[in-house]
VOBA-1610 file (N, C-alpha, C; in pm, whole numbers, padded with zeros to 5 digits, always signed):
BEGIN
Met-01810+01052-00570Met-01647+01035-00552Met-01595+00946-00467Asn-01463+00891-00514Asn-01378+00773-00444Asn-01310+00847-00307Lys-01340+00742-00168Lys-01258+00816-00049Lys-01128+00793-00060Ile-01087+00921+00005Ile-00948+00924+00009Ile-00865+00963+00147Gly-00799+00913+00120Gly-00698+00917+00280Gly-00554+00929+00247Phe-00494+00900+00348Phe-00394+00979+00373Phe-00297+00887+00461Asn-00163+00834+00458Asn-00068+00772+00506Asn+00003+00818+00599Val-00023+00757+00726Val+00085+00803+00834Val+00231+00828+00853Leu+00268+00730+00717Leu+00416+00727+00710Leu+00514+00832+00688Ala+00406+00958+00658Ala+00457+01079+00640Ala+00524+01109+00757Trp+00453+01089+00873Trp+00524+01150+01013Trp+00581+00969+01083Ser+00521+00859+01093Ser+00564+00791+01170Ser+00551+00640+01107Ala+00627+00546+01148Ala+00571+00396+01102Ala+00575+00331+01246Gly+00532+00439+01324Gly+00524+00347+01475Gly+00373+00361+01500Met+00328+00295+01620Met+00173+00278+01630Met+00155+00270+01799Ser+00112+00418+01802Ser+00081+00428+01956Ser-00014+00551+01958Asp-00053+00629+02096Asp-00106+00727+02073Asp-00085+00871+02032Glu+00058+00874+01981Glu+00088+00989+01937Glu+00069+00998+01811Leu-00008+00942+01748Leu-00078+00936+01613Leu-00214+01014+01620Phe-00240+01013+01759Phe-00393+01090+01767Phe-00396+01217+01734Pro-00314+01298+01752Pro-00329+01438+01705Pro-00331+01471+01561Ile-00232+01378+01504Ile-00195+01371+01338Ile-00349+01336+01286Ile-00424+01217+01338Ile-00533+01182+01266Ile-00667+01266+01260Glu-00693+01347+01389Glu-00766+01420+01458Glu-00758+01547+01339Arg-00640+01600+01301Arg-00580+01679+01213Arg-00647+01632+01068Leu-00608+01532+01054Leu-00656+01462+00924Leu-00806+01461+00885Lys-00873+01438+00972Lys-00993+01435+00987Lys-01055+01578+00963Glu-01020+01658+01074Glu-01055+01814+01044Glu-01026+01862+00924Ile-00922+01819+00857Ile-00873+01889+00661Ile-00981+01822+00595Gly-01046+01696+00596Gly-01144+01689+00527Gly-01115+01536+00440Tyr-00998+01456+00533Tyr-01006+01319+00510Tyr-01105+01206+00539Asp-01099+01126+00460Asp-01214+00998+00471Asp-01184+00870+00507Gly-00994+00908+00552Gly-00947+00725+00609Gly-00816+00801+00616Val-00724+00695+00723Val-00627+00681+00742Val-00552+00583+00708Glu-00406+00575+00665Glu-00338+00396+00625Glu-00242+00431+00747Tyr-00223+00289+00802Tyr-00103+00280+00883Tyr-00024+00173+00863Phe+00114+00190+00874Phe+00218+00086+00880Phe+00193-00031+00968Ile+00162-00136+00923Ile+00198-00263+01057Ile+00348-00330+01045Gly+00363-00308+01192Gly+00511-00358+01186Gly+00556-00374+01343Ala+00526-00251+01415Ala+00569-00231+01571Ala+00490-00338+01665Pro+00521-00391+01752Pro+00501-00482+01825Pro+00415-00467+01917Asp+00354-00360+01984Asp+00274-00337+02094Asp+00127-00357+02014Glu+00092-00499+02045Glu-00050-00520+01996Glu-00154-00424+02024Asp-00132-00393+02185Asp-00263-00294+02224Asp-00291-00179+02153Ala-00147-00146+02119Ala-00152+00008+02062Ala-00305+00013+01926Tyr-00276-00094+01857Tyr-00335-00161+01753Tyr-00479-00126+01771Lys-00540-00171+01872Lys-00671-00169+01906Lys-00706-00031+01972Arg-00594+00067+02008Arg-00635+00187+02092Arg-00658+00292+01954Val-00604+00286+01864Val-00560+00326+01719Val-00664+00324+01657Gly-00712+00181+01656Gly-00822+00149+01559Gly-00942+00215+01614Asn-00969+00204+01785Asn-01077+00259+01799Asn-01102+00394+01789Arg-00996+00474+01818Arg-00976+00614+01768Arg-01023+00650+01645Ser-00969+00583+01562Ser-00999+00610+01436Ser-01136+00591+01363Arg-01224+00485+01441Arg-01345+00460+01440Arg-01431+00594+01489Glu-01390+00618+01629Glu-01442+00701+01694Glu-01429+00855+01620Leu-01373+00872+01531Leu-01357+01038+01461Leu-01422+01004+01320Gly-01445+00831+01285Gly-01551+00845+01184Gly-01417+00823+01070Leu-01336+00796+01062Leu-01229+00787+00976Leu-01215+00615+00915Gly-01222+00588+00759Gly-01186+00472+00721Gly-01026+00441+00756Val-01008+00279+00779Val-00867+00231+00779Val-00796+00169+00692Thr-00712+00166+00642Thr-00656+00083+00538Thr-00505+00052+00603Ala-00426-00006+00591Ala-00289-00060+00617Ala-00191-00103+00539Val-00045-00142+00571Val+00033-00142+00475Val+00176-00205+00518Thr+00222-00338+00476Thr+00306-00399+00553Thr+00429-00423+00466Val+00523-00498+00500Val+00635-00550+00411Val+00684-00679+00526Val+00750-00736+00422Val+00844-00888+00486Val+00987-00886+00476Ser+01020-00929+00557Ser+01208-00943+00547Ser+01211-01062+00496Pro+01362-01056+00454Pro+01424-01215+00407Pro+01400-01331+00511Asp+01389-01308+00630Asp+01345-01383+00737Asp+01176-01427+00724Thr+01110-01338+00647Thr+00958-01402+00614Thr+00934-01376+00461Asn+01018-01428+00405Asn+01007-01424+00236Asn+00920-01517+00184Pro+00841-01507+00162Pro+00695-01618+00054Pro+00763-01672-00025Val+00899-01601-00092Val+00931-01662-00208Val+01071-01743-00152Ser+01082-01784-00067Ser+01208-01846-00033Ser+01186-01992-00061Glu+01308-02047-00083Glu+01315-02198-00120Glu+01299-02282+00014Ser+01332-02188+00089Ser+01312-02293+00261Ser+01185-02299+00312Ala+01126-02404+00336Ala+00999-02435+00377Ala+00970-02379+00489Thr+01090-02383+00594Thr+01046-02324+00709Thr+01075-02145+00700Val+01102-02085+00600Val+01109-01947+00620Val+00970-01909+00572Arg+00888-01990+00456Arg+00800-01972+00416Arg+00687-01955+00482Ala+00696-02102+00602Ala+00627-02060+00724Ala+00622-01989+00782Gln+00705-01911+00813Gln+00740-01803+00907Gln+00677-01676+00833Ala+00668-01694+00689Ala+00594-01589+00626Ala+00467-01560+00625Leu+00395-01675+00628Leu+00272-01702+00670Leu+00240-01671+00791Asp+00301-01717+00896Asp+00279-01658+01049Asp+00303-01502+01097Gln+00387-01453+00974Gln+00423-01313+00983Gln+00277-01226+00926Leu+00268-01327+00835Leu+00151-01242+00728Leu-00017-01240+00842Lys-00025-01352+00871Lys-00145-01369+00978Lys-00160-01304+01070Trp-00020-01264+01128Trp+00005-01166+01295Trp-00046-01018+01230Val+00012-00970+01079Val-00057-00833+01063Val-00161-00833+01012Ile-00226-00994+00973Ile-00374-00993+00972Ile-00447-00940+01073Asp-00394-01024+01179Asp-00491-00978+01322Asp-00460-00860+01349Arg-00346-00754+01310Arg-00353-00642+01355Arg-00389-00547+01277Ala-00434-00584+01171Ala-00535-00499+01072Ala-00646-00519+01126His-00682-00637+01177His-00808-00663+01202His-00831-00554+01346Asp-00751-00543+01456Asp-00741-00445+01564Asp-00765-00321+01504Leu-00725-00258+01364Leu-00719-00126+01362Leu-00866-00098+01248Asn-00934-00202+01211Asn-01065-00207+01172Asn-01061-00176+01018Ala-00943-00268+00962Ala-00930-00188+00828Ala-01002-00273+00731Glu-00976-00233+00609Glu-01054-00278+00534Glu-00947-00344+00385Val-00844-00304+00409Val-00763-00360+00269Val-00646-00360+00350Leu-00561-00454+00341Leu-00424-00454+00387Leu-00326-00456+00242Cys-00240-00339+00224Cys-00171-00364+00106Cys+00026-00334+00125Gly+00076-00342+00006Gly+00216-00346+00033Gly+00296-00491-00054Pro+00401-00478-00018Pro+00476-00584-00152Pro+00514-00711-00017Phe+00405-00760+00006Phe+00419-00828+00109Phe+00428-00999+00029His+00427-00990-00104His+00442-01086-00171His+00576-01165-00170Ser+00700-01059-00141Ser+00889-01108-00137Ser+00925-00990-00058Ala+01031-01023+00005Ala+01122-00938+00106Ala+01135-00849+00030His+01119-00708+00111His+01115-00600+00048His+01284-00551+00032Ala+01316-00526-00107Ala+01514-00480-00138Ala+01579-00571-00088His+01540-00688-00096His+01606-00833-00136His+01619-00891-00236Phe+01764-00875-00322Phe+01779-00913-00452Phe+01850-01076-00440Val+01864-01126-00539Val+01907-01253-00578Val+01987-01250-00719Ala+02040-01156-00752Ala+02063-01124-00875Ala+02059-01191-01005Arg+01929-01213-01031Arg+01875-01291-01147Arg+01723-01260-01122Pro+01664-01250-01221Pro+01540-01210-01279Pro+01431-01323-01198Ala+01339-01292-01139Ala+01236-01360-01056Ala+01180-01507-01150Ser+01217-01617-01091Ser+01166-01745-01136Ser+01034-01787-01144Val+00997-01898-01251Val+00852-01969-01191Val+00817-01990-01056Asp+00926-02027-01002Asp+00901-02130-00901Asp+00865-02032-00781Glu+00936-01924-00788Glu+00915-01826-00716Glu+00753-01754-00691Phe+00726-01733-00814Phe+00564-01671-00822Phe+00503-01802-00783Ala+00554-01914-00765Ala+00431-02006-00759Ala+00473-02053-00591Arg+00586-02010-00521Arg+00543-01973-00391Arg+00441-01878-00317Ala+00510-01802-00424Ala+00438-01646-00341Ala+00286-01683-00336Ala+00258-01728-00455Ala+00106-01758-00469Ala+00065-01832-00389Glu+00107-01947-00334Glu+00049-02031-00223Glu+00068-01991-00087Val+00183-01898-00066Val+00146-01829+00046Val+00056-01705+00094Leu+00043-01638-00067Leu-00074-01544-00036Leu-00212-01664-00021His-00226-01739-00080His-00357-01817-00071His-00362-01838+00035Ala-00261-01894+00118Ala-00334-01920+00264Ala-00334-01813+00364Ala-00281-01705+00334Ala-00304-01559+00357Ala-00434-01541+00345Gly-00488-01545+00234Gly-00616-01482+00190Gly-00734-01586+00243Glu-00673-01705+00300Glu-00803-01776+00362Glu-00815-01712+00486Tyr-00661-01689+00567Tyr-00704-01656+00695Tyr-00742-01462+00694Ala-00731-01371+00585Ala-00800-01261+00587Ala-00943-01271+00546Ala-00990-01364+00495Ala-01143-01401+00479Ala-01221-01400+00573Gln-01130-01431+00714Gln-01209-01479+00854Gln-01204-01298+00907Ala-01131-01214+00853Ala-01140-01077+00902Ala-01227-00968+00801Asn-01288-01036+00707Asn-01335-00950+00607Asn-01216-00867+00573Leu-01118-00885+00551Leu-01019-00827+00476Leu-00967-00824+00368Ile-00932-00783+00257Ile-00916-00760+00134Ile-00748-00742+00178Leu-00671-00852+00081Leu-00527-00807+00084Leu-00472-00778-00080Ala-00398-00685-00068Ala-00351-00593-00232Ala-00230-00604-00207Pro-00164-00718-00243Pro-00006-00700-00266Pro+00020-00608-00389Glu+00135-00523-00416Glu+00189-00397-00440Glu+00301-00473-00546Ala+00302-00390-00679Ala+00424-00414-00800Ala+00521-00283-00725Leu+00655-00315-00737Leu+00745-00188-00667Leu+00839-00206-00780Asn+00912-00088-00759Asn+01037-00068-00877Asn+01149-00141-00868Arg+01192-00183-00984Arg+01296-00253-00995Arg+01427-00237-00877Phe+01423-00122-00840Phe+01514-00074-00702Phe+01509-00115-00593Glu+01357-00181-00599Glu+01334-00223-00457Glu+01261-00362-00435Cys+01236-00439-00554Cys+01170-00551-00570Cys+01216-00624-00718Tyr+01225-00772-00721Tyr+01232-00824-00841Tyr+01159-00914-00885Leu+01044-00919-00786Leu+00929-01034-00794Leu+00826-00959-00894Cys+00789-00844-00840Cys+00678-00779-00901Cys+00707-00633-00946Asn+00716-00576-01062Asn+00784-00485-01109Asn+00652-00393-01177Thr+00598-00491-01232Thr+00474-00418-01318Thr+00340-00449-01315Met+00239-00432-01352Met+00099-00443-01328Met+00082-00620-01382Glu+00159-00601-01528Glu+00139-00751-01527Glu+00188-00872-01486His+00329-00822-01382His+00393-00947-01301His+00285-00967-01193Leu+00227-00836-01140Leu+00113-00838-01025Leu-00025-00917-01090Ala-00049-00888-01202Ala-00193-00968-01227Ala-00163-01121-01245Asn-00019-01179-01271Asn+00023-01279-01291Asn+00006-01376-01162Leu+00052-01306-01095Leu+00062-01349-00962Leu-00103-01362-00888Val-00150-01259-00905Val-00278-01274-00859Val-00398-01370-00926Gln-00365-01416-01036Gln-00412-01522-01110Gln-00352-01644-01018Leu-00231-01654-01036Leu-00171-01785-00957Leu-00205-01810-00776Thr-00276-01670-00759Thr-00265-01711-00599Thr-00422-01761-00575Asn-00526-01735-00703Asn-00643-01745-00722Asn-00731-01777-00581His-00748-01633-00489His-00844-01623-00400His-00912-01508-00396Pro-01032-01505-00364Pro-01139-01421-00344Pro-01081-01256-00298Asn-01015-01319-00186Asn-00948-01205-00050Asn-00803-01142-00118Val-00770-01188-00191Val-00598-01127-00262Val-00639-01063-00395Arg-00656-00951-00361Arg-00673-00856-00500Arg-00521-00810-00520Ala-00531-00637-00553Ala-00394-00590-00608Ala-00437-00440-00612Met-00310-00346-00591Met-00292-00204-00551Met-00234-00164-00699Phe-00249-00058-00764Phe-00169+00030-00794Phe-00099+00148-00770Asp+00036+00161-00780Asp+00100+00293-00687Asp+00176+00396-00825Thr+00101+00519-00826Thr+00140+00611-00903Thr+00332+00633-00942His+00387+00606-00810His+00498+00671-00793His+00596+00533-00880His+00551+00401-00850His+00631+00278-00881His+00594+00271-01068Ala+00450+00314-01086Ala+00411+00318-01234Ala+00520+00401-01332Asn+00541+00498-01230Asn+00600+00623-01331Asn+00755+00550-01356Ile+00801+00468-01279Ile+00938+00406-01339Ile+00936+00293-01398Glu+00790+00223-01405Glu+00822+00078-01469Glu+00720+00045-01568Glu+00618+00141-01578Glu+00503+00109-01692Glu+00545+00191-01834Lys+00492+00141-01936Lys+00523+00227-02072Lys+00406+00345-02016Lys+00267+00328-02035Lys+00193+00414-02028Lys+00068+00375-01910Tyr+00009+00472-01812Tyr-00052+00445-01701Tyr-00172+00382-01731Glu-00235+00412-01839Glu-00401+00398-01878Glu-00360+00246-01926Ser-00310+00139-01968Ser-00291+00034-02026Ser-00242-00033-01934Ala-00153+00006-01842Ala-00101-00063-01707Ala-00258-00094-01604Ile-00323+00022-01593Ile-00456+00028-01521Ile-00535-00063-01587Arg-00551-00073-01691Arg-00667-00183-01759Arg-00602-00314-01743Thr-00503-00359-01758Thr-00415-00463-01720Thr-00469-00525-01539Ile-00458-00418-01472Ile-00503-00464-01326Ile-00653-00457-01308Ala-00715-00361-01399Ala-00862-00350-01348Ala-00919-00438-01289Pro-00942-00566-01324Pro-00992-00668-01296Pro-00972-00747-01129Tyr-00864-00679-01082Tyr-00828-00736-00941Tyr-00790-00586-00869Leu-00845-00462-00919Leu-00788-00356-00835Leu-00852-00297-00730Ser-00754-00291-00599Ser-00904-00288-00516Ser-00811-00192-00409His-00712-00074-00438His-00626+00010-00360His-00562+00073-00460Val-00553+00215-00449Val-00460+00324-00545Val-00352+00392-00417His-00247+00377-00447His-00152+00519-00360His-00171+00616-00484Ile-00176+00721-00431Ile-00139+00845-00517Ile-00025+00926-00455Ser+00127+00883-00520Ser+00208+00902-00464Ser+00311+01003-00594Glu+00363+01134-00591Glu+00431+01181-00665Glu+00559+01107-00698Asn+00613+01163-00799Asn+00748+01105-00828Asn+00869+01135-00754Asp+00857+01246-00690Asp+00941+01270-00567Asp+00922+01189-00418Arg+00797+01159-00391Arg+00723+01118-00277Arg+00702+01240-00213Gly+00680+01345-00278Gly+00636+01491-00182Gly+00458+01512-00231Thr+00457+01623-00257Thr+00295+01654-00289Thr+00236+01641-00421Pro+00156+01564-00416Pro+00068+01532-00511Pro+00053+01634-00606Gly+00095+01659-00747Gly+00038+01779-00793Gly+00140+01855-00862Asp+00331+01857-00761Asp+00395+01920-00761Asp+00502+01858-00858Gly+00495+01745-00917Gly+00589+01696-00960Gly+00560+01690-01102His+00613+01547-01175His+00585+01558-01324His+00509+01366-01309Ile+00456+01356-01262Ile+00359+01232-01282Ile+00223+01314-01338Pro+00215+01183-01459Pro+00114+01198-01553Pro-00016+01194-01523Trp-00039+01286-01438Trp-00199+01266-01335Trp-00292+01281-01405Asp-00286+01339-01516Asp-00436+01332-01632Asp-00428+01177-01641Asn-00349+01133-01668Asn-00373+00982-01758Asn-00377+00879-01626Ala-00356+00873-01507Ala-00358+00813-01396Ala-00511+00832-01380Phe-00569+00957-01347Phe-00737+00951-01348Phe-00759+00929-01438Ala-00750+00936-01573Ala-00824+00936-01686Ala-00834+00766-01665Gly-00738+00691-01650Gly-00719+00547-01657Gly-00800+00481-01527Leu-00774+00561-01454Leu-00900+00514-01331Leu-01064+00527-01356Ala-01077+00622-01395Ala-01233+00675-01448Ala-01269+00580-01543Ala-01198+00566-01657Ala-01224+00454-01772Ala-01243+00305-01721Val-01167+00258-01605Val-01200+00096-01575Val-01292+00138-01439Gly-01386+00228-01424Gly-01478+00227-01296Gly-01409+00203-01151Tyr-01326+00243-01141Tyr-01270+00230-01015Tyr-01320+00304-00919Lys-01348+00234-00806Lys-01429+00298-00683Lys-01357+00268-00546Gly-01269+00236-00537Gly-01198+00209-00400Gly-01088+00363-00369Trp-01014+00302-00234Trp-00954+00434-00197Trp-00849+00477-00297Leu-00859+00616-00265Leu-00747+00694-00368Leu-00630+00752-00200Thr-00548+00666-00160Thr-00468+00705-00052Thr-00322+00782-00080Ile-00340+00873-00054Ile-00175+00960-00037Ile-00058+00891+00052Glu+00034+00813-00048Glu+00158+00802+00004Glu+00253+00876-00013Ala+00321+00948+00123Ala+00427+00999+00086Ala+00533+00977+00223Phe+00676+01005+00195Phe+00778+01021+00300Phe+00833+01149+00354Ser+00888+01126+00452Ser+00961+01229+00515Ser+01102+01188+00589Arg+01166+01254+00627Arg+01259+01209+00744Arg+01233+01203+00901Asn+01057+01229+00919Asn+01034+01234+01062Asn+01073+01114+01145Asp+01086+00988+01085Asp+01099+00865+01139Asp+01199+00808+01070Pro+01338+00869+01163Pro+01512+00811+01097Pro+01514+00705+01056Asp+01470+00600+01161Asp+01501+00450+01151Asp+01410+00439+01008Phe+01287+00450+01012Phe+01215+00399+00866Phe+01238+00464+00770Ala+01281+00606+00763Ala+01351+00675+00647Ala+01467+00620+00579Asn+01558+00579+00679Asn+01672+00504+00649Asn+01664+00336+00582Ala+01578+00286+00596Ala+01483+00173+00573Ala+01461+00165+00455Ile+01411+00287+00393Ile+01365+00293+00255Ile+01396+00382+00152Gly+01543+00438+00222Gly+01623+00501+00132Gly+01607+00646+00106Val+01472+00709+00242Val+01461+00852+00202Val+01585+00931+00293Trp+01637+01026+00216Trp+01775+01105+00289Trp+01765+01223+00261Arg+01616+01296+00244Arg+01606+01434+00226Arg+01469+01449+00267Glu+01450+01573+00308Glu+01270+01615+00310Glu+01239+01640+00123Tyr+01114+01608+00136Tyr+01057+01654-00018Tyr+00956+01761+00025Asn+00863+01765+00077Asn+00783+01855+00116Asn+00751+01825+00255Asp+00703+01949+00318Asp+00621+01910+00496Asp+00536+01837+00474Pro+00492+01739+00584Pro+00384+01657+00560Pro+00243+01695+00567Trp+00263+01815+00646Trp+00088+01884+00622Trp+00086+01963+00511His+00189+02010+00440His+00158+02045+00306His+00122+01991+00184Ile+00193+01811+00188Ile+00134+01712+00137Ile-00022+01700+00145Ala-00041+01677+00267Ala-00195+01668+00303Ala-00319+01754+00278Glu-00263+01876+00317Glu-00360+01990+00262Glu-00361+02032+00119Asn-00275+02016+00067Asn-00259+02046-00100Asn-00275+01903-00185Gly-00248+01779-00121Gly-00295+01673-00160Gly-00405+01645-00188Leu-00510+01670-00084Leu-00637+01623-00097Leu-00705+01744-00185Thr-00669+01916-00174Thr-00760+01946-00306Thr-00699+01909-00420Phe-00599+01843-00462Phe-00522+01808-00569Phe-00639+01664-00659Ile-00623+01589-00558Ile-00711+01439-00563Ile-00840+01494-00585Arg-00915+01577-00530Arg-01033+01632-00559Arg-01062+01690-00662Glu-00960+01782-00720Glu-00993+01875-00854Glu-00986+01741-00937Met-00879+01653-00964Met-00857+01587-01047Met-00962+01489-01063Ser-01024+01427-00939Ser-01169+01371-00935Ser-01254+01426-01039Ile-01277+01532-00982Ile-01416+01600-01065Ile-01358+01655-01217Lys-01266+01659-01237Lys-01209+01659-01402Lys-01218+01547-01471His-01202+01446-01381His-01228+01337-01503His-01305+01235-01448Asn-01425+01306-01373Asn-01543+01202-01352Asn-01534+01084-01274Leu-01411+01092-01177Leu-01407+00960-01125Leu-01493+00948-00978
//
């Protein structure tokens, strides 16, 4: 069975010892790993959290975003250089966490728009920055898995077709791709065909309900998603990404204005749901 993880963004985007009781309980529940957001500035905290995760026997993945000041698609060479510097810093923190995969929409600035579709030049600029980041990530034995987001959060990569094109342009073995069931629910026609499109590069999957609450409680076509992953022989992480207002600053930044489910309801019931669906579809 694929390894199952849980993203602690359901509680906090921070990085501190306050995460210890959360990850200890996730281990007790039965999770194989945890996913952390990389953004907090305390560098020593990443090492402490990484060490505690390793002591618990938890695998680690990580997620990050970039801002307009560190936008890989910017026309400004200075901003693109800052983007690479930021990604290198994030890769260093992922290494401190002992992470296997760094995912997220770091191909372009999150929720930053220019009132037009993405251009060929923007894809080329993103690929250039990601290739250089891939070179750096290779030294840390880290896979970069950029993410396609829905049209309300991103304009560069909305679909698996967009994302596959970007990965092909990047042309680096450490730059792969991820699939998120929430964003696919908005942008893709069919889960199975979307998964087939990204299958040659697929290295990470976010399990996320349509409302960002407990997987299995909403209307995501889960049978299609798990059947599609099984059909391409996916062997990577299945990581629940769900949100709450526990961390108000982060919630405000991503437009989370209400509670969906209690984080522990999501963690406990979501793990059971993934295990049941994986068995059902021989994943």
